[in-house]
N, C-alpha and C positions, 0 to 999 in steps of 0.2 A: 151700137158696135157691130152686130151682125149684118148691117145694111151697108157700111163704109165703102166696100168694095163695088157694090153695084150703083151706089149714088156716084162714086168716082168715075165709073165707067160711062155712066149716063151723061157726065159734063167732060168727060175727058180730061180727067185730073188724075194723078198719082195716088197711091194710097197713103202716102205720108201727107199729101195736101188734103185728102179727104179727112185726115184725122183732126184738121182744124176744127171739125164739127166737135169734137171732144174737147178741145183745147179753148176754144171761145167761151163757150157756157162756163168753163172753170174759172177763168178769170174775171168774168162779169159778177159771177156768184161772190168771188172772193170780195169785192170791190162793195158789191150791192149788200152783203150780209151787216155789215156795221152801220153803212149809211142808211138804209131801210129801217133798221131796227132802232136806230136813233130818231130818225125823222118821224116814224109812225108810232112812238112809245106810247102815245095817248089813245091810240083808235082800237076800238074793239077787234079782238084778234082774230075772231070768225070772220068779220069783213074783210081784214087783209088776206086771210087764207082764201076767200072766195075771189079777191082781185088777182091774186097769183096762178090761181087755177085757171080762170078766164083768160089771162095772158099765155098760159101754157097751150090752151086750146087754139087760141088765135096763132101761135107760134106754129103748131103742128098743120094747120090749114095754110099758112103762107108757104111752108116747105112742101106740101103735097102740090102746090100750083105754080112752084118756081120754075121759071123759064131759063134760068142760068143759076151758075153756083154760088154767086153773091146773095140773092134773095135767102138760100139756104143759110148761110151764114148769119143773115140778119136775124133769122128765126132762131138761130141758136143763141144770138144775144139775149133775145127776150127769154129764152129758156134759163139762161143763166141768171138774170134778175128773179126769175121765178125760183129757182134753186136757192139762191143766196138769201131771200128773203122768208121763203116758206120753212127752210129748216132753222133759221136763227129764230124765228118765232115758233114753229110747231115743236121743236125738240124739247121745249120745257113747260108743254101744256099740260101734261099728265096731272099734275096737282089741282087743276081747274076742272077736270073732267071725272075723277073718280075720288073716293074716300082715300085718307091719308095712308092708312095701312095697305092700299092696293096702289099707290104711286109707283114703286118701285117695278112691279110687273107691268104696269101700264106703260112706262118708260121703255122697258125691254120690248113691249109689241110694238111701239112706236119705231123704234130702231130695226125691228124685223123687216120693215118697209124696204131696207136696203138689200138684204139678200133675196127678199121676195121679189124685187123688180128685176133682178138677174134671173129668178127661176120663171116668172111669168112674162114680165115685159120684154127682155132681150130675146128668148125663142119665139115667143109669141110675134114680134115684130119681124124678126127673121123669117119665120114660117109665112107670114102673110105677105111678106115680100117676095119670097120665092115663087108663090103659087099667083099672084096679081101684081106684083111690082111693088117697088118701095113707096110709090107716090100713094098707093092705097094703103100701106100700113100706116102712113101719116095721117091719112083721112080717118082710118079706124081708130086711131089713138086720139084724135081731136074729139071724134064722137064720145069714146070712152070718157075723156077728161070732162066734157059737158056732163055727162051722167054723174060724175063725181061731185061736180058742182051742185047739182040738185040735191043729191044725197047731203052734201054739207050743210045746204040751207034748211033741209027738212029736218035732220037728225041732230047736228051739233047746236047745243044751245049758246046763245050771246057769252063771249069770252071778254069781258072789259079788262083792259091792262091796269094792273095794281102796283107794276113797277117800272120806272122808265129808266132804261139804261143809257149813261152819259159817256162820251168819248174818253173823258179823263178817267173814267173806270177801267176802260179797255187799256189805256196807258199805262195806269198802275199794276195791271196784271202782267204786263209785258217786263216790267222790272223783277218779276219774281224768279227765281232760278229755276224753281219746278216748272213755271209756265214755258219758260225759254227751252227746256229740256223737253217738253210735250210736243213744242213747235218742231224741234230738230227731229224727233222720233217720228211725228206725223209725216213731216216732208219727205223723209227718207224711205219710209215703208210705203207711203201712197205712190211716191216716184217710182218705186220698184213693180208697184202693181201695175198702175195706169200705163207705165212706160211700155209693159209688156202685153196687158191683157186688152189694151185698146186695139192690137193687132193680132190677136189671137185667132181671128178669122184668117187672114193671110197665111198664118202659119200653118194651120190646119189644111188649107187648100194645096200649100205648096210643099209642105213637109211631109205630112201624114196622109195627104192626098185622099182627103175626105170630101165626098160629093156634098153638094149644096144642101141636099134635103138631110143629110145626117149632122151637119153642122148645128142644126137646131137642136138634135137630140143632146149632142156634146155640150152646147151650152145650157141646157135643162139639167144635166147631170151636174154641171159646176155650179149651177144656181142652187139647187137642192142640198148639196154639200154646204154651201153658204148657209143655209137656213141653220143647220146644225152647228156650225161654227159660231153662229151670232149667239144662240142660246148657251153654247159651251163657253164661249169666252166671258159671257155675262155672267154666268155662274162661278166663273173663277178669278176674274178680274179684281173683284172687291178684295179678296184675300191676297193674292199674288200679282200685284200689277204690272210690275216689271218682269217677271218671269212668263206671264200670260203674253205680254205685248212681244217679248223677246223670241218666245216659242212660234208664235204666229209668224213673225218676219224670218225666222230660221226656216219654218216649213216653205214659205213663199220662195226664199232663196233657193232650197233644195230642188224643189218642183221646176222652177224657171231654168235652173241650172241643167237639170236633167232631160228637160223637154227636147232638146237637139239631139240627145243622144238616145232616149228612148221612145221619143214621139214619133218615129217613124212608123211604129206599129199602132193599131187601133187600141190595142190593150194597154200598151205602154202610155199613149196620150190619155186615155180616159182614167187610168189609175192617178197619174199626175194631176190631172184637171180635179179629180176629187179631194186630193191632198191640198190643192191651190184653194179650192173653194172652202174647204174647212178652215184654212188658216185665213184667208182675206174676211170670211165672215165674222171673224172676232175683231178685226181691226178696227171698224168704226165705234164699236162699244168699249174698246180699250183706249182710244184716242179720246173720245169724249170724257171717259172716267179719268184720265191723267188730268184734262184742263179742269175737271170739276174738282178733284181733289186739290189742286193747286191753288184754288180761290174759291173755297166752300161758301163763301158769303156772296158771291156774285154770279148766280146760276146763269142767268141770261146771258150775261158778259161772256162766260164760259162756253155757252152754244154759239154765240157770234165768232169768238176765236177759234173755236173748232170747225165751224163751216167756212169760215174765210180761209184758213190755212189748208183745210182739206181739199176745198175746190180749186184753191190757186196751183196747188200741187198736181191735181190732175190735169190741169193746163198743161204744166211744164212737162209732166210726165208723157202727156200724149204728144207735145211738140218734139221732145226729146227722141221718142220712139219712132216717131215718123221720119226725123231727119236721118236715123240710123237705118231705117228700112229702105228708105229711098236710096240710100248709099253702099247699102250691104245686103243682108238678107234678114228674114224673120228670126233665123237661129240666132244671129249675132244680137238682135233685140232682147233675146230671152237672156243670153249670158250677161250682157250689160246689166239688166235689169236685176239680175240675181246679185250682182256685185253692190247695189245699192241697198239690198234687203240685208246682205251681211253686214254692212256699215250700221245698220239699224240694230242689230244685235251686238255689234262692238259699243255703241253708245249707251244701249242699256246696261251692259256690264260696267261700263265707265260711271253712269249715276249711280250704280250700287256700291262701287268702289269709293265713291265720293262721299257715302254715307250720308245723302241728302235723305229727309224724312219727311213723310206726309203729315198733315194735321192728324190729330187723334180722331177715331171714328166718332167719338160723343161730340166732338166740335164739328164735325161734318154734319152729323145728324141735325144738331141743334140749329144750324144754319139755313136748313131747309124747312120753311113752314108749309102748312098744307096747301097753301096756293102756289107752291113751287115745286117742280119735280126734283126728286133727289138724283144723285148720279146714277147712271144705268149699271152700275157696278153691282147693284143689289138684285139684279135680274135672275129670275129663276128661283 
């Protein structure tokens, strides 16, 4: 995200067109999540994780040496396949890595990778891009990715697959009212977030007038707030799933709506980025929990639907935000994103008014064997 402007300038494309770098992986991840999970259901999960990590490294190197914008987009196709397959498999592996009593905490740690990516990955990539160019940033990340592959092979034990997810299971989940509400909630809140946050760098540059060096610091502050939001949301969502999700959406709505008003000053922008970070940090764990509680007897299928819906909406959000940005301004992007977040709150209230209920906690617990990770709602 922090490199979109510089990459677009290198290939003489608009910020909105550069946003395809966010949209393309999301669409591919949404498609690959169910297909890869079903097709590789009997293959050792460590092997599959290694394949995805290697594919990610190759994607980074392809982008670094791209002579035009199209090879960059091809590299993002590879990233999308990686994201869809990696998260669909990796989200439910805690039960195979730790004792049953520690599965909840381990799952929360796995999902902490989402805000940690914002804390470490986005600012680090932006920083390297500022001092050595965006191509160097991709080269460095490719090297880091290969180091992770080595760590995976050395540290992680074999992870034989003990349950195969079938397409008919996914279809059955979609017939559930609670699953459909989870899809609607995830779509709206992720649309609100990625339709705006994808273009937060142009906003900070054009509205807040932040220098390129300080943008890294701003993104770091946002990511740090996201870590706090991840564990705070994980601690609350098990007891109050609707309220926690609605509160996160309401905070995103408030932050994005107020940014065009208060974001002209450094203090106002930083304060709202902190609120935004805390709110969005809770979103992935809230969304995954909703899917898990809607289908407690199909944990991997829940992870597949979570990943597919999340990634598809990232793409739609990036495309929508880019279209608005190219035709208006970063402030207009923020205002429209806030409206999607407000709709999320209204949907949560409608769900509560409809008095739809989750399966009882005992039923959820019984459905999760020691070989299968429980909903991340027990985080903390």
